[in-house]
PDB file as gemmi writes it, atoms N, CA and C in Angstrom:
CRYST1    1.000    1.000    1.000  90.00  90.00  90.00 P 1                      
ATOM      1  N   MET A   1      10.362   6.582   5.763  1.00  0.00           N  
ATOM      2  CA  MET A   1      11.053   6.101   4.597  1.00  0.00           C  
ATOM      3  C   MET A   1      12.539   6.432   4.753  1.00  0.00           C  
ATOM      4  N   LYS A   2      13.357   5.703   4.065  1.00  0.00           N  
ATOM      5  CA  LYS A   2      14.790   5.967   4.126  1.00  0.00           C  
ATOM      6  C   LYS A   2      15.134   7.357   3.620  1.00  0.00           C  
ATOM      7  N   SER A   3      14.285   7.907   2.758  1.00  0.00           N  
ATOM      8  CA  SER A   3      14.520   9.247   2.222  1.00  0.00           C  
ATOM      9  C   SER A   3      14.302  10.322   3.284  1.00  0.00           C  
ATOM     10  N   GLY A   4      13.772   9.947   4.445  1.00  0.00           N  
ATOM     11  CA  GLY A   4      13.492  10.895   5.506  1.00  0.00           C  
ATOM     12  C   GLY A   4      12.065  11.401   5.484  1.00  0.00           C  
ATOM     13  N   LYS A   5      11.325  11.050   4.465  1.00  0.00           N  
ATOM     14  CA  LYS A   5       9.942  11.488   4.340  1.00  0.00           C  
ATOM     15  C   LYS A   5       9.058  10.645   5.248  1.00  0.00           C  
ATOM     16  N   GLU A   6       8.187  11.312   5.981  1.00  0.00           N  
ATOM     17  CA  GLU A   6       7.242  10.632   6.858  1.00  0.00           C  
ATOM     18  C   GLU A   6       5.904  10.570   6.143  1.00  0.00           C  
ATOM     19  N   VAL A   7       5.371   9.364   5.956  1.00  0.00           N  
ATOM     20  CA  VAL A   7       4.110   9.195   5.240  1.00  0.00           C  
ATOM     21  C   VAL A   7       3.174   8.315   6.051  1.00  0.00           C  
ATOM     22  N   TYR A   8       1.897   8.522   5.849  1.00  0.00           N  
ATOM     23  CA  TYR A   8       0.875   7.741   6.532  1.00  0.00           C  
ATOM     24  C   TYR A   8      -0.062   7.157   5.486  1.00  0.00           C  
ATOM     25  N   GLY A   9      -0.403   5.906   5.646  1.00  0.00           N  
ATOM     26  CA  GLY A   9      -1.308   5.268   4.707  1.00  0.00           C  
ATOM     27  C   GLY A   9      -1.374   3.780   4.971  1.00  0.00           C  
ATOM     28  N   ILE A  10      -1.777   3.065   3.957  1.00  0.00           N  
ATOM     29  CA  ILE A  10      -1.991   1.628   4.041  1.00  0.00           C  
ATOM     30  C   ILE A  10      -0.939   0.926   3.193  1.00  0.00           C  
ATOM     31  N   ILE A  11      -0.335  -0.129   3.744  1.00  0.00           N  
ATOM     32  CA  ILE A  11       0.550  -1.008   2.985  1.00  0.00           C  
ATOM     33  C   ILE A  11      -0.125  -2.372   2.948  1.00  0.00           C  
ATOM     34  N   TRP A  12      -0.216  -2.949   1.757  1.00  0.00           N  
ATOM     35  CA  TRP A  12      -0.791  -4.291   1.656  1.00  0.00           C  
ATOM     36  C   TRP A  12      -0.012  -5.101   0.639  1.00  0.00           C  
ATOM     37  N   GLU A  13      -0.189  -6.431   0.744  1.00  0.00           N  
ATOM     38  CA  GLU A  13       0.493  -7.324  -0.182  1.00  0.00           C  
ATOM     39  C   GLU A  13      -0.527  -8.023  -1.055  1.00  0.00           C  
ATOM     40  N   GLU A  14      -0.107  -8.303  -2.275  1.00  0.00           N  
ATOM     41  CA  GLU A  14      -0.921  -9.084  -3.192  1.00  0.00           C  
ATOM     42  C   GLU A  14      -0.053 -10.173  -3.771  1.00  0.00           C  
ATOM     43  N   ASN A  15      -0.594 -11.386  -3.809  1.00  0.00           N  
ATOM     44  CA  ASN A  15       0.131 -12.539  -4.304  1.00  0.00           C  
ATOM     45  C   ASN A  15       0.313 -12.408  -5.812  1.00  0.00           C  
ATOM     46  N   GLU A  16       1.573 -12.382  -6.255  1.00  0.00           N  
ATOM     47  CA  GLU A  16       1.876 -12.308  -7.686  1.00  0.00           C  
ATOM     48  C   GLU A  16       1.802 -13.712  -8.282  1.00  0.00           C  
ATOM     49  N   THR A  17       2.691 -14.595  -7.843  1.00  0.00           N  
ATOM     50  CA  THR A  17       2.695 -15.997  -8.268  1.00  0.00           C  
ATOM     51  C   THR A  17       3.357 -16.816  -7.177  1.00  0.00           C  
ATOM     52  N   GLY A  18       2.775 -17.930  -6.850  1.00  0.00           N  
ATOM     53  CA  GLY A  18       3.373 -18.807  -5.850  1.00  0.00           C  
ATOM     54  C   GLY A  18       3.602 -18.089  -4.535  1.00  0.00           C  
ATOM     55  N   ASN A  19       4.859 -18.001  -4.125  1.00  0.00           N  
ATOM     56  CA  ASN A  19       5.212 -17.322  -2.874  1.00  0.00           C  
ATOM     57  C   ASN A  19       5.758 -15.926  -3.107  1.00  0.00           C  
ATOM     58  N   ASN A  20       5.577 -15.376  -4.300  1.00  0.00           N  
ATOM     59  CA  ASN A  20       6.044 -14.019  -4.602  1.00  0.00           C  
ATOM     60  C   ASN A  20       4.918 -13.027  -4.367  1.00  0.00           C  
ATOM     61  N   PHE A  21       5.239 -11.973  -3.631  1.00  0.00           N  
ATOM     62  CA  PHE A  21       4.246 -10.957  -3.314  1.00  0.00           C  
ATOM     63  C   PHE A  21       4.702  -9.592  -3.807  1.00  0.00           C  
ATOM     64  N   ASN A  22       3.743  -8.779  -4.211  1.00  0.00           N  
ATOM     65  CA  ASN A  22       3.981  -7.374  -4.493  1.00  0.00           C  
ATOM     66  C   ASN A  22       3.384  -6.584  -3.344  1.00  0.00           C  
ATOM     67  N   TYR A  23       4.022  -5.489  -2.984  1.00  0.00           N  
ATOM     68  CA  TYR A  23       3.553  -4.638  -1.894  1.00  0.00           C  
ATOM     69  C   TYR A  23       3.181  -3.276  -2.450  1.00  0.00           C  
ATOM     70  N   TYR A  24       2.104  -2.724  -1.918  1.00  0.00           N  
ATOM     71  CA  TYR A  24       1.578  -1.458  -2.415  1.00  0.00           C  
ATOM     72  C   TYR A  24       1.298  -0.517  -1.254  1.00  0.00           C  
ATOM     73  N   PHE A  25       1.288   0.776  -1.570  1.00  0.00           N  
ATOM     74  CA  PHE A  25       1.010   1.818  -0.594  1.00  0.00           C  
ATOM     75  C   PHE A  25      -0.014   2.775  -1.181  1.00  0.00           C  
ATOM     76  N   SER A  26      -0.951   3.209  -0.356  1.00  0.00           N  
ATOM     77  CA  SER A  26      -1.905   4.247  -0.752  1.00  0.00           C  
ATOM     78  C   SER A  26      -2.497   4.879   0.495  1.00  0.00           C  
ATOM     79  N   SER A  27      -3.272   5.908   0.288  1.00  0.00           N  
ATOM     80  CA  SER A  27      -4.009   6.497   1.408  1.00  0.00           C  
ATOM     81  C   SER A  27      -5.114   5.528   1.799  1.00  0.00           C  
ATOM     82  N   SER A  28      -5.619   5.690   2.975  1.00  0.00           N  
ATOM     83  CA  SER A  28      -6.703   4.833   3.449  1.00  0.00           C  
ATOM     84  C   SER A  28      -7.932   4.947   2.547  1.00  0.00           C  
ATOM     85  N   SER A  29      -8.271   6.157   2.136  1.00  0.00           N  
ATOM     86  CA  SER A  29      -9.466   6.346   1.304  1.00  0.00           C  
ATOM     87  C   SER A  29      -9.290   5.732  -0.087  1.00  0.00           C  
ATOM     88  N   ASP A  30      -8.091   5.852  -0.688  1.00  0.00           N  
ATOM     89  CA  ASP A  30      -7.856   5.231  -1.997  1.00  0.00           C  
ATOM     90  C   ASP A  30      -7.887   3.719  -1.899  1.00  0.00           C  
ATOM     91  N   TYR A  31      -7.380   3.177  -0.808  1.00  0.00           N  
ATOM     92  CA  TYR A  31      -7.418   1.727  -0.601  1.00  0.00           C  
ATOM     93  C   TYR A  31      -8.873   1.244  -0.530  1.00  0.00           C  
ATOM     94  N   GLN A  32      -9.712   1.955   0.215  1.00  0.00           N  
ATOM     95  CA  GLN A  32     -11.119   1.567   0.327  1.00  0.00           C  
ATOM     96  C   GLN A  32     -11.823   1.651  -1.021  1.00  0.00           C  
ATOM     97  N   ARG A  33     -11.544   2.699  -1.796  1.00  0.00           N  
ATOM     98  CA  ARG A  33     -12.158   2.826  -3.128  1.00  0.00           C  
ATOM     99  C   ARG A  33     -11.725   1.686  -4.036  1.00  0.00           C  
ATOM    100  N   LEU A  34     -10.439   1.310  -3.960  1.00  0.00           N  
ATOM    101  CA  LEU A  34      -9.933   0.205  -4.775  1.00  0.00           C  
ATOM    102  C   LEU A  34     -10.622  -1.095  -4.387  1.00  0.00           C  
ATOM    103  N   LYS A  35     -10.715  -1.381  -3.101  1.00  0.00           N  
ATOM    104  CA  LYS A  35     -11.316  -2.629  -2.641  1.00  0.00           C  
ATOM    105  C   LYS A  35     -12.814  -2.681  -2.929  1.00  0.00           C  
ATOM    106  N   ASN A  36     -13.468  -1.524  -2.964  1.00  0.00           N  
ATOM    107  CA  ASN A  36     -14.896  -1.476  -3.295  1.00  0.00           C  
ATOM    108  C   ASN A  36     -15.129  -1.382  -4.798  1.00  0.00           C  
ATOM    109  N   ARG A  37     -14.033  -1.336  -5.548  1.00  0.00           N  
ATOM    110  CA  ARG A  37     -14.067  -1.309  -7.016  1.00  0.00           C  
ATOM    111  C   ARG A  37     -14.912  -0.169  -7.579  1.00  0.00           C  
ATOM    112  N   LEU A  38     -14.738   1.009  -7.035  1.00  0.00           N  
ATOM    113  CA  LEU A  38     -15.445   2.172  -7.561  1.00  0.00           C  
ATOM    114  C   LEU A  38     -14.781   2.576  -8.877  1.00  0.00           C  
ATOM    115  N   GLN A  39     -15.445   2.310  -9.962  1.00  0.00           N  
ATOM    116  CA  GLN A  39     -14.862   2.490 -11.290  1.00  0.00           C  
ATOM    117  C   GLN A  39     -14.527   3.948 -11.612  1.00  0.00           C  
ATOM    118  N   SER A  40     -15.300   4.886 -11.110  1.00  0.00           N  
ATOM    119  CA  SER A  40     -15.080   6.290 -11.447  1.00  0.00           C  
ATOM    120  C   SER A  40     -14.018   6.949 -10.574  1.00  0.00           C  
ATOM    121  N   ALA A  41     -13.530   6.225  -9.577  1.00  0.00           N  
ATOM    122  CA  ALA A  41     -12.559   6.811  -8.654  1.00  0.00           C  
ATOM    123  C   ALA A  41     -11.158   6.812  -9.255  1.00  0.00           C  
ATOM    124  N   LEU A  42     -10.410   7.852  -8.923  1.00  0.00           N  
ATOM    125  CA  LEU A  42      -8.995   7.905  -9.278  1.00  0.00           C  
ATOM    126  C   LEU A  42      -8.209   7.415  -8.083  1.00  0.00           C  
ATOM    127  N   TYR A  43      -7.248   6.559  -8.320  1.00  0.00           N  
ATOM    128  CA  TYR A  43      -6.471   5.977  -7.239  1.00  0.00           C  
ATOM    129  C   TYR A  43      -5.031   6.458  -7.302  1.00  0.00           C  
ATOM    130  N   ALA A  44      -4.483   6.770  -6.144  1.00  0.00           N  
ATOM    131  CA  ALA A  44      -3.054   7.060  -6.020  1.00  0.00           C  
ATOM    132  C   ALA A  44      -2.452   5.869  -5.288  1.00  0.00           C  
ATOM    133  N   ILE A  45      -2.029   4.873  -6.055  1.00  0.00           N  
ATOM    134  CA  ILE A  45      -1.487   3.636  -5.496  1.00  0.00           C  
ATOM    135  C   ILE A  45      -0.079   3.452  -6.042  1.00  0.00           C  
ATOM    136  N   TYR A  46       0.843   3.150  -5.148  1.00  0.00           N  
ATOM    137  CA  TYR A  46       2.241   3.045  -5.529  1.00  0.00           C  
ATOM    138  C   TYR A  46       2.782   1.671  -5.167  1.00  0.00           C  
ATOM    139  N   LYS A  47       3.490   1.053  -6.114  1.00  0.00           N  
ATOM    140  CA  LYS A  47       4.188  -0.202  -5.813  1.00  0.00           C  
ATOM    141  C   LYS A  47       5.318   0.151  -4.859  1.00  0.00           C  
ATOM    142  N   LEU A  48       5.494  -0.649  -3.833  1.00  0.00           N  
ATOM    143  CA  LEU A  48       6.390  -0.309  -2.736  1.00  0.00           C  
ATOM    144  C   LEU A  48       7.543  -1.289  -2.645  1.00  0.00           C  
ATOM    145  N   ASP A  49       8.743  -0.757  -2.462  1.00  0.00           N  
ATOM    146  CA  ASP A  49       9.925  -1.562  -2.162  1.00  0.00           C  
ATOM    147  C   ASP A  49      10.056  -1.580  -0.640  1.00  0.00           C  
ATOM    148  N   LEU A  50       9.842  -2.747  -0.043  1.00  0.00           N  
ATOM    149  CA  LEU A  50       9.864  -2.835   1.424  1.00  0.00           C  
ATOM    150  C   LEU A  50      11.209  -2.438   2.021  1.00  0.00           C  
ATOM    151  N   ASN A  51      12.272  -2.462   1.235  1.00  0.00           N  
ATOM    152  CA  ASN A  51      13.579  -2.025   1.732  1.00  0.00           C  
ATOM    153  C   ASN A  51      13.608  -0.533   2.039  1.00  0.00           C  
ATOM    154  N   GLU A  52      12.658   0.221   1.519  1.00  0.00           N  
ATOM    155  CA  GLU A  52      12.586   1.661   1.766  1.00  0.00           C  
ATOM    156  C   GLU A  52      11.828   2.007   3.045  1.00  0.00           C  
ATOM    157  N   VAL A  53      11.112   1.041   3.610  1.00  0.00           N  
ATOM    158  CA  VAL A  53      10.303   1.267   4.804  1.00  0.00           C  
ATOM    159  C   VAL A  53      11.171   1.070   6.045  1.00  0.00           C  
ATOM    160  N   ILE A  54      11.191   2.072   6.916  1.00  0.00           N  
ATOM    161  CA  ILE A  54      11.955   1.986   8.156  1.00  0.00           C  
ATOM    162  C   ILE A  54      11.083   1.461   9.289  1.00  0.00           C  
ATOM    163  N   PHE A  55       9.848   1.924   9.361  1.00  0.00           N  
ATOM    164  CA  PHE A  55       8.951   1.522  10.447  1.00  0.00           C  
ATOM    165  C   PHE A  55       7.526   1.477   9.923  1.00  0.00           C  
ATOM    166  N   ALA A  56       6.807   0.441  10.295  1.00  0.00           N  
ATOM    167  CA  ALA A  56       5.387   0.334   9.987  1.00  0.00           C  
ATOM    168  C   ALA A  56       4.703  -0.316  11.176  1.00  0.00           C  
ATOM    169  N   GLU A  57       3.497   0.089  11.430  1.00  0.00           N  
ATOM    170  CA  GLU A  57       2.742  -0.434  12.556  1.00  0.00           C  
ATOM    171  C   GLU A  57       1.483  -1.131  12.061  1.00  0.00           C  
ATOM    172  N   VAL A  58       1.245  -2.346  12.510  1.00  0.00           N  
ATOM    173  CA  VAL A  58       0.031  -3.069  12.156  1.00  0.00           C  
ATOM    174  C   VAL A  58      -1.099  -2.548  13.039  1.00  0.00           C  
ATOM    175  N   ILE A  59      -2.119  -2.008  12.403  1.00  0.00           N  
ATOM    176  CA  ILE A  59      -3.242  -1.461  13.150  1.00  0.00           C  
ATOM    177  C   ILE A  59      -4.423  -2.427  13.120  1.00  0.00           C  
ATOM    178  N   GLY A  60      -4.603  -3.149  12.030  1.00  0.00           N  
ATOM    179  CA  GLY A  60      -5.703  -4.097  11.927  1.00  0.00           C  
ATOM    180  C   GLY A  60      -5.451  -5.061  10.798  1.00  0.00           C  
ATOM    181  N   LYS A  61      -6.264  -6.083  10.787  1.00  0.00           N  
ATOM    182  CA  LYS A  61      -6.152  -7.080   9.697  1.00  0.00           C  
ATOM    183  C   LYS A  61      -7.463  -7.243   9.015  1.00  0.00           C  
TER     184      LYS A  61                                                      
END                                                                             
């Protein structure tokens, strides 16, 4: 991150409207819980400004 903080997790995009996308960041486990819709799970998910990301690596799709 531009702040100098090194973080590891998942970044994904969700279509807001038309060609507008929102980007989010979370840990791998929170992302899996969200996608599996586990209602009792607590999620640490943050809306992400891509301008703050210095480097990201695509590991899978």
